[in-house]
N, C-alpha and C positions, 0 to 999 in steps of 0.2 A: 212596261205599263200594262196595267190590266183594264179590262172592259167591265163596265157596269150597266146594268139594265135598271131603269127607273120607270115609274108609272106616274104620270101627270094628267091633269085634266086637259082636254083638247085646247081650251082657251089659253091655258098656260104655255102649251107647247107652241102655239101659234105666236104668242107674244115673244117667247124665247127665241124663235126662228127670226122674227122681225128684228128683235133687239141684237142678235148675233150678227145678222146682215149689216145693221146699222154700224156696229163696231168693227166690221170687217173680220170676223172670226166665226168659229162654228159653235153650235149649241154645246157640243161635247167639251170644247176647250173653255167655254164660258162656265160651265158647271164645275169643271175641274179647277179652274182659277178660283171660283168662289169658295170651294172646299178647301183649297190650300190657304186662302186668306183666313178662313175661319180657324184652320189649324194654327196659323201664326198667332192669331189674336188669343186663342185659348192658351198656347204656350207662354206667351208674353205675360198674360194675366196670372198663370200658375207661378211663373218665376217671380213676379211682383209679390204675390201673396206669400210665398215662401220666404222671401227676403224680409218682408214685414214681420212674419211670424218668428224669424230667428234674429231679429234686431234686439240686441242686448241692452239698448239705451232704456232708461227708465223715465217714464213720464211724471214721476212723483219725486224725483231726486233733485238735488242742487238748490239753487236760489229760487226756482219756480214752484217751491212747495205749496200746495193748496191749503196747508194747515197754518192758521194765522199764528204769528210769532209774538204778538201784543200780550198774550196771557188773558185777554178779555173774553175770549170765545167768539163764536161766529154770530153775527147779527142776522136776524131773519125776520120776515113780515108775518104775523099770525093775527088773523082776525082784524086787520087794519092797524094793529099796535105793533110796535118794534119791540122784539124780545132779544135777549142776548143768550148765548149758549150756557151761561152760568146764571142760574136763577138766584136772586137774593144779593147780587153783587152791585 
């Protein structure tokens, strides 16, 4: 294990001492545990992000295709009137 020197406001150090005593641990252990927890969260986030990025499933394939199959085009609201994707139809 390595030592680490940090600089904090007096009020923060006082709070940390009281909190560590309340938890039955030391300020050093509390800071170390906090940093380890952050590392685990970041690692988990990175793994989830990489899994998402390498997911080969397509959001536009299969039966859930966002393109209408009726041939009429996509209906949309323009200026309070209904318009279709194909003008003059």
